[in-house]
N, C-alpha and C positions, 0 to 999 in steps of 0.2 A: 387685265395689263397687270396691275398693282396686287393681286387678289394673295399669289406667291410670298413678296416681304412682307408683305402686311400680315400674314402668318407666322412666317417666319421667326422674328424678332421677340411675338407675346411668347409662343414654342418655347424662346430658347430661356427666357427671362422664369418661367414657367421649372422648366425642368435645373436651372439656377434652382430658384427660391426652395425648390422640395432639396437639397443636396443635405448629407446628414454632416453639424456643425463639429469640431474639433471644443471637447474640452478636457482642460486641463486637470490632470487629479496629482496635481505634488506628491511624495513620499515624506510623513515627518518620522522622522525616526526616532524623536523623545516619545509623540504621541502611539507609537507602535511598540514602544518598549512599553509607554506605561500600560497598557492594555495585555500586552501579554503579564506584564508580573497583577495584573487585577485581576486574571480568571480564577475562578475560584469553583471550588463542587456543590456552594447554594444557590449557582445563576437558576435563575426561574426557566428562562428558555431548553437551560440543560434538562431542567426538570421535568417539563414539558419534551423534551426529545426521547426521554429517557422512558415515560409513560406510552410516548404513542409506540413504541418500535418492544416493550421488554409488554405491554396488553395487562399494564395492571398502574396501582398508583401507591405514589414513592411517599415513604414518610418522611415529614419538613426537617430540611436543615438537617443538623448535625444524627440527627437520630436515625440518620440511611444507613446500614451494615452495605458497605463498599465489595464485593467478592466483586469474581473474575470478569462473569455477567454484564456488572453492571460497570464496572473495570472499561470493559472493551467496547463500550460502546458512549461514555465519555472519553477514548481515545482518537472512537471513531469523530465523536464533534468539536475534540480542540486538536488533534495533530495535525499540523504543519503542512506533513508529506500529500496527506491526501486532500489538504485544501489546492495541492501544488496539482497534485495528480487531476481536479476537480476543472482546472480552469485550464491545463491543458487538451482536458475533453472538450471544453467549449469552446478550443480555438478550433479545431477539427469540428466539429456543428456549424460552427461557421463555414469551414468550409465549403459543406455542401451545400450551399446556399449560392454560394462563390461559385460552385461547379456547376449549378442546376439554371445560372442567369445568361442570360442569351446575348449573342454580340451585338452592341448596340448601332444601327445605323448612321451616317455621315454624311455632312453636304459641303459643298468646295464654291464658297462662291469667287468671280471671276468677273471681270470687267473688260471692256477694252476698249478704245478712244480713237474712233474712223469719221470723222466729218465727210457729211455728205447734204451736197444741196437736196436743200428741200425736206431735210431730216428736221423731230421733233428734238434731237438731242445728239450730240456726237457718242454717247458714249453709250455702249451696249454689254448690258449687265448681263451675266450669265449665273445657273446654279445647277450645279451635279449634285447630284444625292448618289448613295449606295447602301444597298439591301441587303448584310452578309446573308446567308444562307448555309448553313451549316448538314451536309449532307454523311449521310455511311453509320450515323445516329453516334455521330462523334459524343453529342453531348448525355445524350444516354450510357456512354459508357463514362466518360467523367461523372456522373455523378454515383451510378455504382463506386468506379474507385472512392470518392470522398464517403458514401457511406462504409463502404467497410476502413477505413481508417479511421474513423468514427467511434465504429461500433468496436473495434479491439482501442482504442483511449479509453473508452467504456467499460472494458474491462480493464482494462490498467489498472484502473479505480479497484475491484476487487483486490487482484495481484499486490496492490500498497495494503489495500485494506487488510491482508491475512499478514500479510510484512508488520504493519504495523501491530494485529492482535498476537505478533510470535515475540516481538519483542517487547511487551508488555508481558506476557506471560509468562517468560524468562526472567524479565526485572518483578514480580511479583511472588514466583517462588525462589529465587532468592534473598528479599523482602523476608518472605514469610520464614525461612530456612535460618538464613540471620536471628531473625527472632527465638527459635526454639532452642537454635546451636547453641545462643547464648546463657538461657534459664541451662539447655545439660551442662556444660562446661562448670556455670556453678554449683552445683550438683554435683560434680566429679570433685573442682577444690575446695567445696565443705569438707568431701568426709577424705581428702589427703591434706586437709589442715588439720584434722581430728587423728589422723593415723599419728601425725607429727608429731602431733601434743602428746600421744599415748605413747609414741617412741621416745622422746624425749626424758620422760619417766621413766621411764624400764633403762635408756642411758644414767640417766645419774642413781639409778640403782644398781649399776653395772650386772644388769641380765645383759643387755645387748652391745654390742661395738660400736665404734664412733662409725665406723664403712655404717655400719645397718645405717644408721640415721640420717645419714647423708646421703644414703643413695635414695631414702627416703624423701627429703628435701630436695635431692636434684628434680623429685620427677611433681612437688609440689611448685617449683619454678615452671614449670613446662605447662602445667598447668594453668599457671599466674599466665603465664603467654599467648596461651592458648585464648582465653578469657579475653585478657584485649587484642587478639586479631580477629576474636570474633565481634567485639565490641568496636572496632574498626572497619570491619567491615558492614555491619548492621548502620555505622554513624551513612554510608554510602551506598548502598542500599537503597534509605528514604530518597534522597536526591536524582537517584537512578530507576526507581518509578517514575515517582513526578517528571521526570521527561519522557519515558512512555509515553505516560500521558500527555501527551504537552502540557502542561503545568504547571507554574512554580513549585518549588520546595514548600510554600505557606501553603500553601490549599490543603497538603493533606494533614497539619494541624491539627487535631479534635481529628480525625476524622478513625473511625471501628472500620478497619481492613479487614477480611478474611479470607483465608485459601484454606482447604484442605489437602494434604498431602498426600492423602488417602486417595491408588488406584483406581478408580469405578473401574467395573466389570463392561461396563462396555466399549469401552477403551478396548479388546480381545476384535472386536467385526474390528477396524479402523488396520487389521496387520490379513483381512480373509481380500482370497484371489477376487469378490465384486468391489471392492474398497481401492485395490491396486488397477482394476477395468475403468471403474470410474474417473483417476486419477489422472491417468492417460489419454482418457478421451477429454474430461470432464473440468479439470482445475483452469482457473481465468488462465493462465500464461498458455496453456497449449490453446484456450480456444482464440486466446488474440492474434495468436503467430497464426492459426488458421483463417482470422481474420486478415493479418496483413498477406499471408500468400492469395486471397481470396483479391484482397486488393492491386496486388501485381499480372492475375491473373486480367482485370481489366486493364490495368494501365496496359501490357499490352495488345490487347481487343482495341484500344481506344490509339497506339502506335498502327496496328494494321489499317484501320478505318480513314487515317491520314494520308494512305497512299492514295483517296479519290480525293482529289482538289474539292473547296467549298467552290459557292457558285455565288457571285456577288451583281448584283440586279443595278443598275447606273440610268436610272432616267434622269431625263438633263429639261432646264428650260433657258429658254435665250430670247430678252427680247432685241428685236432687228431696228429698234428706234423707227418705228413706223415705214419704212423703207423698202422694204417690201411684204409688208404685213405686220401685228403686231407684237407680237411673239411666236417663237416657235417650239414645241417639244424636240424630244428625243428620248430613246431608248435604246442603254445597251448593257454589255453584259459583259465581267469579268474571268476569267476561271482558267489557272493552273494548267501548263502541258509539263505533263512528270515526262521531260523526255534528258534533262540532265541528271537528275536520280530518280529513283524509285523511294524514296524513302525508309531502305534499307536499311541505313545505318542503326537509326533509332528502336528498330523492329529489333534488329536485333542485342541491341541494349535490354531491350527492354524484356527479352525473350532471358535472357542471361540471369537477371535482377529478379525473375519467377525463376530459374535455378537456384539460384542463389535463397531463396525467402522457402525453397520445399527444403537447402539444404538444414538452413535454419533451424526449420519445423523440427527434422530429422534430431538433429543435434540435440534441442531441448528436452523428446521424446524422451529420449537416452539416458537428460540426465536426470530426467524427472525419476525414468525409471531406476535411476542408480541412486537417489534423492531416497525414494522407497525403499529399495532391496536393503540398504543402512539402514535407516529409518530400523524399520522393521528389528536387523539384526541387533544392533544394541539394543535395543526395546526388550527384548528377548532372552540378551546377556545381561539387563539389571535389575529383569523380572525372576531371575534366577539365583543374582547375587543377594537379591531384598530376601530369597525366602533360606537361601542358605545362611543371613546376616537372624531372619527373624528364630528359625529354628538355635542358632546360636544364643541368642536372648532367652530365651525358654528354656533350653541347657541351664543355662547359666543363674536362674529365676528356679528352678529347684534347685542348685545345687548350691547358690543362697538362702532359703527357706532350712533348706538339710545341716549349714552349721549355725542359722538361727539357731535351732530346732537343740542344737546337741550344748551352743551359748548356754541358753535356760533350761537346759540338765545337767548343769555344769562342767562340762567334756571341756570344751575350749574355752578362752581366752576373750576377751571383746577386741586386741584385736587382730584373731581367725575374724571377724565375725567383720568386721570394717573393710578388710582386707579381701572379702568378700563383696563385700557392697561396691570394691571397689569395680575392680572386674564385671560385674554385674551394669552399673554407671557406662564402664569403658566400652563394656558389646552394646548397651545403649543405644549409645553413642556414633556408632559401628553402625547398628540396624538405619536409626534414623541418616547417616547419610551416606546409606541405598537409597532409600526409601529418595532419598534428595533426586538423587543420577536417575534414578526409576519414573521423576517426573520429568524434567527434563530432556532424558528419552522418549516422554505419551509427545511431551509439545514439539519435538522435531518429526514424532510420524503424523501428527497429527497438523501440521505447515504443508508436510509432504503430502499426504493423499488429500489436504485443504478441506476435511470432516471436523468441526465443531462439535466438542460434547454438552458443551453447554452453551450456545447458542443453535436458534434454527440455521438451517445452513442458507434460506432467503435472505439474511443479514448482510450473507457479505454480494449479494446481487443485484450492484448499483439499479433505477431504474433506467427505462429508455430517454425517458424526458429527465428524469432530477435524479444526479449522485443522492445516495444518502449521507 
């Protein structure tokens, strides 16, 4: 007679005992700021991460030579935007569990007061249970939708990784270029200083006018200004590189950073038709957009399934206080009657969202195609300009060698040699700037087709279970 109430209370207690309890995790800005300042390239966990992904051992501590390959992995380890992308993926991973959960049954206790002669008690307790049963595969559609959204978030990690690498590569090119630009400008400044010294002697001897001397002095001042600008750019490039790595600037002190501004021959493969087709079908943002579209399809299927009402089984128990028997069992059910609406509105909304997702995918593909075409065009133009500058330097080198030979033969004076040397070093600087532009174009092209020349493409593919 009292079996159901006796089992109900322990069941409720056990259910409550299995509940997850809230654990506060307050943020301490002073601690997070200190942790950011303490990040370094000598972290033992970072070293293990690098060796795992590079499949080779690294030299300990400062002896490591940091290039684009190793620094890319450093950025993957430290950069905060990747932490955000991973956290967002974990949110949607949890959404998969939420979508797979089945609705809990409910129980409704009640009691009625009905005094009767000879009854054991005037109270008539009752329990009504409700067991919801989802129909038409609604749970399956929910799970499908959640899985597609989770996969889209996983691919967003790869998209973020490419953005991090693109920013790092640009910062590394800027840093390496600033270092070499300072060296080249110092060379030009030294030759111009020698040239002005020679002209001052000729001016004092009355061999040249003050106008010619002042022209050379103005060129010297411009060279000094260019050098000062280059040194300022170099000073700004180091913090920019540290920021791209997710490190404080102090972490780069004493580090040997290498970057070869020479464009490898393999870069030509990035302009191929195959590379273009692979990007239009396989870029992480393209695949993520496909997952978003698949999720919108599952959402539409879910809304269509909701046309079919769920079933609620409602068994009940009532104790009749011994008047007509000690207890009664009841069996009932509830089902929605689709007479006032047939769920047309939500179905139309889901269908419209699917169309919007399709439009976004096509727009993204068109944007990617435009990025690739633009990147290839800029790369070709930069390549052509670098070739022209290389020809100019070769011509200028031969010219300088000829002037040097004439000077040794006594046909020309030192002034002609210095002038030729200035022209050669200026053309070398122009060729260097063309090489920098070509490197920048190569970085843009790599990002457009999402094919790295220095790392295996698999490093940009986060695991189904764990992000990199």
